[in-house]
VEXKE-882759 format. One record per residue: residue number from 1; residue in three letters; z, x, y of N, C-alpha, C in turn. Coordinates in nm, 3 decimals, always signed. Each point is the difference from the previous one (the first is absolute). Layout:
+-----+------+---------+---------+---------+---------+---------+---------+---------+---------+---------+
!  nr ! rest !      nw !      nu !      nv !     caw !     cau !     cav !      cw !      cu !      cv !
+-----+------+---------+---------+---------+---------+---------+---------+---------+---------+---------+
! NUM !  ALA !       Z !       X !       Y !       Z !       X !       Y !       Z !       X !       Y !
...
+-----+------+---------+---------+---------+---------+---------+---------+---------+---------+---------+
***
This chain:
+-----+------+---------+---------+---------+---------+---------+---------+---------+---------+---------+
!  nr ! rest !      nw !      nu !      nv !     caw !     cau !     cav !      cw !      cu !      cv !
+-----+------+---------+---------+---------+---------+---------+---------+---------+---------+---------+
!   1 !  MET !  -6.582 !  -5.193 !  -2.516 !  +0.130 !  +0.062 !  +0.010 !  +0.068 !  -0.046 !  +0.129 !
!   2 !  ALA !  +0.126 !  -0.032 !  -0.008 !  +0.074 !  -0.051 !  +0.114 !  +0.028 !  +0.113 !  +0.100 !
!   3 !  LYS !  +0.001 !  -0.037 !  +0.129 !  +0.028 !  +0.097 !  +0.106 !  +0.148 !  +0.035 !  -0.003 !
!   4 !  ARG !  +0.031 !  +0.128 !  +0.004 !  +0.140 !  +0.043 !  +0.002 !  +0.057 !  -0.022 !  +0.138 !
!   5 !  ARG !  +0.123 !  -0.049 !  +0.005 !  +0.065 !  -0.028 !  +0.127 !  +0.106 !  +0.104 !  +0.028 !
!   6 !  GLY !  +0.031 !  +0.020 !  +0.128 !  +0.109 !  +0.088 !  +0.038 !  -0.045 !  +0.144 !  +0.025 !
!   7 !  ASN !  +0.093 !  +0.078 !  +0.038 !  -0.024 !  +0.140 !  +0.032 !  +0.016 !  +0.084 !  -0.126 !
!   8 !  PRO !  -0.106 !  +0.066 !  -0.045 !  +0.010 !  +0.079 !  -0.123 !  +0.092 !  +0.122 !  +0.016 !
!   9 !  ASN !  +0.028 !  +0.038 !  +0.122 !  +0.086 !  +0.116 !  +0.023 !  +0.147 !  -0.037 !  +0.023 !
!  10 !  TRP !  +0.032 !  -0.127 !  -0.015 !  +0.137 !  -0.045 !  +0.020 !  +0.092 !  +0.069 !  -0.100 !
!  11 !  GLY !  +0.108 !  +0.056 !  +0.049 !  +0.095 !  +0.067 !  -0.088 !  -0.028 !  +0.146 !  -0.021 !
!  12 !  LYS !  -0.115 !  +0.047 !  +0.041 !  -0.033 !  +0.143 !  -0.013 !  +0.045 !  +0.070 !  +0.128 !
!  13 !  PRO !  +0.057 !  +0.119 !  -0.015 !  +0.043 !  +0.072 !  +0.121 !  -0.120 !  +0.041 !  +0.084 !
!  14 !  GLU !  +0.020 !  -0.001 !  +0.130 !  -0.107 !  +0.045 !  +0.090 !  -0.008 !  +0.152 !  -0.006 !
!  15 !  PRO !  -0.119 !  +0.053 !  +0.009 !  -0.011 !  +0.147 !  -0.001 !  +0.068 !  +0.058 !  +0.124 !
!  16 !  ILE !  +0.074 !  +0.105 !  -0.021 !  +0.071 !  +0.065 !  +0.110 !  -0.082 !  +0.120 !  +0.044 !
!  17 !  GLY !  -0.048 !  -0.006 !  +0.120 !  -0.080 !  +0.109 !  +0.054 !  +0.087 !  +0.098 !  +0.076 !
!  18 !  PRO !  -0.061 !  +0.097 !  +0.057 !  +0.077 !  +0.097 !  +0.079 !  +0.059 !  -0.066 !  +0.124 !
!  19 !  VAL !  +0.120 !  +0.042 !  +0.035 !  +0.066 !  -0.052 !  +0.119 !  -0.060 !  +0.071 !  +0.122 !
!  20 !  VAL !  -0.054 !  -0.079 !  +0.088 !  -0.064 !  +0.054 !  +0.119 !  +0.098 !  -0.013 !  +0.116 !
!  21 !  PRO !  +0.044 !  +0.114 !  +0.056 !  +0.094 !  -0.009 !  +0.112 !  -0.069 !  -0.059 !  +0.122 !
!  22 !  THR !  +0.073 !  -0.082 !  +0.072 !  -0.054 !  -0.058 !  +0.123 !  +0.067 !  +0.065 !  +0.119 !
!  23 !  VAL !  -0.073 !  +0.011 !  +0.106 !  +0.051 !  +0.060 !  +0.123 !  +0.029 !  -0.114 !  +0.097 !
!  24 !  THR !  +0.121 !  -0.002 !  +0.056 !  +0.037 !  -0.106 !  +0.094 !  -0.063 !  +0.027 !  +0.136 !
!  25 !  SER !  -0.003 !  -0.103 !  +0.083 !  -0.051 !  +0.015 !  +0.136 !  +0.084 !  +0.102 !  +0.077 !
!  26 !  PHE !  +0.131 !  -0.001 !  -0.026 !  +0.090 !  +0.095 !  +0.066 !  -0.040 !  +0.144 !  -0.036 !
!  27 !  GLU !  -0.025 !  +0.024 !  -0.128 !  -0.039 !  +0.135 !  -0.042 !  -0.135 !  +0.040 !  +0.059 !
!  28 !  GLN !  -0.091 !  -0.095 !  +0.011 !  -0.130 !  +0.029 !  +0.060 !  +0.014 !  +0.037 !  +0.147 !
!  29 !  ILE !  +0.081 !  -0.074 !  +0.074 !  +0.013 !  +0.026 !  +0.143 !  +0.074 !  +0.130 !  +0.026 !
!  30 !  VAL !  +0.098 !  +0.032 !  -0.086 !  +0.073 !  +0.126 !  +0.013 !  -0.095 !  +0.117 !  -0.022 !
!  31 !  LYS !  -0.088 !  -0.015 !  -0.098 !  -0.099 !  +0.106 !  -0.026 !  -0.098 !  +0.012 !  +0.116 !
!  32 !  GLU !  -0.041 !  -0.115 !  +0.054 !  -0.093 !  -0.001 !  +0.113 !  +0.062 !  +0.067 !  +0.123 !
!  33 !  PHE !  +0.129 !  -0.025 !  +0.023 !  +0.071 !  +0.059 !  +0.113 !  +0.046 !  +0.143 !  -0.028 !
!  34 !  LYS !  -0.017 !  +0.047 !  -0.126 !  +0.040 !  +0.136 !  -0.041 !  +0.149 !  +0.024 !  +0.025 !
!  35 !  LEU !  +0.083 !  -0.093 !  -0.049 !  +0.144 !  +0.010 !  +0.019 !  +0.070 !  +0.044 !  -0.128 !
!  36 !  THR !  +0.107 !  +0.075 !  +0.016 !  +0.086 !  +0.034 !  -0.112 !  +0.122 !  -0.093 !  +0.008 !
!  37 !  PRO !  +0.073 !  -0.017 !  -0.112 !  +0.112 !  -0.094 !  +0.002 !  +0.103 !  +0.026 !  +0.110 !
!  38 !  ASP !  +0.022 !  +0.124 !  +0.038 !  +0.098 !  +0.026 !  +0.107 !  -0.054 !  -0.036 !  +0.139 !
!  39 !  GLN !  -0.128 !  -0.030 !  +0.011 !  -0.060 !  -0.039 !  +0.128 !  -0.010 !  -0.152 !  +0.017 !
!  40 !  TYR !  +0.027 !  -0.076 !  -0.105 !  -0.019 !  -0.145 !  +0.004 !  +0.078 !  -0.065 !  +0.114 !
!  41 !  ILE !  +0.129 !  +0.028 !  +0.010 !  +0.084 !  -0.068 !  +0.099 !  -0.041 !  +0.034 !  +0.143 !
!  42 !  ARG !  -0.044 !  +0.123 !  +0.023 !  -0.036 !  +0.044 !  +0.136 !  -0.141 !  -0.042 !  +0.043 !
!  43 !  SER !  -0.082 !  -0.045 !  -0.093 !  -0.139 !  -0.032 !  +0.032 !  -0.011 !  -0.134 !  +0.073 !
!  44 !  THR !  -0.049 !  +0.004 !  +0.123 !  -0.017 !  -0.125 !  +0.076 !  -0.119 !  -0.080 !  -0.052 !
!  45 !  ARG !  -0.105 !  +0.069 !  -0.049 !  -0.117 !  -0.070 !  -0.055 !  +0.039 !  -0.077 !  -0.126 !
!  46 !  LEU !  +0.079 !  +0.064 !  -0.087 !  +0.043 !  -0.067 !  -0.123 !  +0.094 !  -0.115 !  +0.032 !
!  47 !  ARG !  +0.086 !  +0.020 !  +0.097 !  +0.094 !  -0.106 !  +0.038 !  -0.076 !  -0.121 !  +0.054 !
!  48 !  GLU !  -0.101 !  +0.022 !  +0.082 !  -0.079 !  -0.109 !  +0.055 !  -0.076 !  -0.072 !  -0.112 !
!  49 !  TRP !  -0.059 !  +0.076 !  -0.092 !  -0.070 !  -0.060 !  -0.114 !  +0.098 !  -0.084 !  -0.083 !
!  50 !  ALA !  +0.120 !  +0.052 !  -0.022 !  +0.102 !  -0.070 !  -0.078 !  +0.045 !  -0.128 !  +0.072 !
!  51 !  ARG !  +0.012 !  +0.007 !  +0.133 !  +0.041 !  -0.119 !  +0.076 !  -0.103 !  -0.112 !  -0.018 !
!  52 !  ARG !  -0.129 !  +0.035 !  +0.005 !  -0.106 !  -0.101 !  -0.015 !  -0.011 !  -0.053 !  -0.143 !
!  53 !  ASN !  +0.034 !  +0.083 !  -0.099 !  -0.026 !  -0.036 !  -0.139 !  +0.125 !  -0.018 !  -0.085 !
!  54 !  ARG !  +0.117 !  -0.003 !  +0.060 !  +0.125 !  -0.001 !  -0.077 !  +0.017 !  -0.122 !  -0.089 !
!  55 !  ASN !  -0.064 !  -0.110 !  +0.033 !  +0.015 !  -0.121 !  -0.080 !  -0.115 !  -0.022 !  -0.098 !
!  56 !  SER !  -0.099 !  +0.088 !  +0.001 !  -0.114 !  -0.019 !  -0.090 !  -0.032 !  +0.121 !  -0.087 !
!  57 !  LYS !  +0.048 !  +0.117 !  +0.035 !  -0.028 !  +0.122 !  -0.076 !  +0.131 !  +0.061 !  -0.049 !
!  58 !  TYR !  -0.013 !  +0.082 !  -0.107 !  +0.119 !  +0.071 !  -0.049 !  +0.034 !  +0.113 !  +0.096 !
!  59 !  ILE !  +0.125 !  +0.000 !  +0.045 !  +0.056 !  +0.108 !  +0.081 !  +0.139 !  +0.024 !  -0.056 !
!  60 !  PRO !  +0.036 !  +0.125 !  -0.030 !  +0.132 !  +0.026 !  -0.058 !  +0.111 !  -0.063 !  +0.083 !
!  61 !  GLU !  +0.090 !  -0.068 !  -0.070 !  +0.107 !  -0.074 !  +0.067 !  +0.089 !  +0.092 !  +0.084 !
!  62 !  ALA !  +0.026 !  +0.120 !  -0.050 !  +0.085 !  +0.095 !  +0.073 !  -0.063 !  +0.036 !  +0.135 !
!  63 !  LEU !  -0.131 !  +0.009 !  +0.004 !  -0.071 !  +0.033 !  +0.124 !  +0.010 !  -0.117 !  +0.098 !
!  64 !  LEU !  -0.017 !  -0.121 !  -0.049 !  +0.013 !  -0.117 !  +0.087 !  +0.141 !  -0.010 !  +0.058 !
!  65 !  GLU !  +0.098 !  +0.028 !  -0.084 !  +0.139 !  -0.003 !  +0.047 !  +0.025 !  +0.109 !  +0.104 !
!  66 !  ALA !  -0.057 !  +0.118 !  -0.021 !  +0.018 !  +0.110 !  +0.095 !  -0.058 !  -0.035 !  +0.136 !
!  67 !  TRP !  -0.109 !  -0.076 !  +0.001 !  -0.063 !  -0.043 !  +0.125 !  +0.062 !  -0.127 !  +0.055 !
!  68 !  GLY !  +0.086 !  -0.065 !  -0.075 !  +0.064 !  -0.122 !  +0.046 !  -0.085 !  -0.125 !  -0.012 !
!  69 !  PHE !  -0.101 !  +0.002 !  -0.086 !  -0.088 !  -0.116 !  -0.019 !  +0.065 !  -0.098 !  -0.097 !
!  70 !  GLU !  -0.020 !  -0.129 !  +0.026 !  +0.044 !  -0.103 !  -0.092 !  -0.121 !  -0.050 !  -0.076 !
!  71 !  ILE !  +0.020 !  -0.036 !  -0.126 !  -0.109 !  -0.045 !  -0.085 !  +0.011 !  -0.149 !  -0.019 !
!  72 !  GLU !  -0.113 !  -0.071 !  +0.014 !  -0.004 !  -0.143 !  -0.025 !  -0.026 !  -0.020 !  -0.149 !
!  73 !  SER !  +0.097 !  -0.050 !  -0.071 !  -0.014 !  -0.021 !  -0.144 !  -0.069 !  -0.133 !  -0.026 !
!  74 !  THR !  -0.100 !  +0.002 !  -0.088 !  -0.072 !  -0.122 !  -0.034 !  +0.036 !  -0.047 !  -0.140 !
!  75 !  LEU !  +0.103 !  +0.057 !  -0.058 !  +0.038 !  -0.040 !  -0.137 !  +0.076 !  -0.129 !  +0.000 !
+-----+------+---------+---------+---------+---------+---------+---------+---------+---------+---------+
***
């Protein structure tokens, strides 16, 4: 019998599993610092973390603008 070629699952839909929410680095650090959203702008620890990570981690754009940070776009 000849060997079958190709992907036998071609054209079949992929199984859709449960959507697993992911936590961003920003959300992790906010939880670690025990900050509420109204404390974000006043937090010097969060601001320093954001300054170091603004070009590599997700940080809400409104927060960066409030602090006067510029973002280096790599697009």
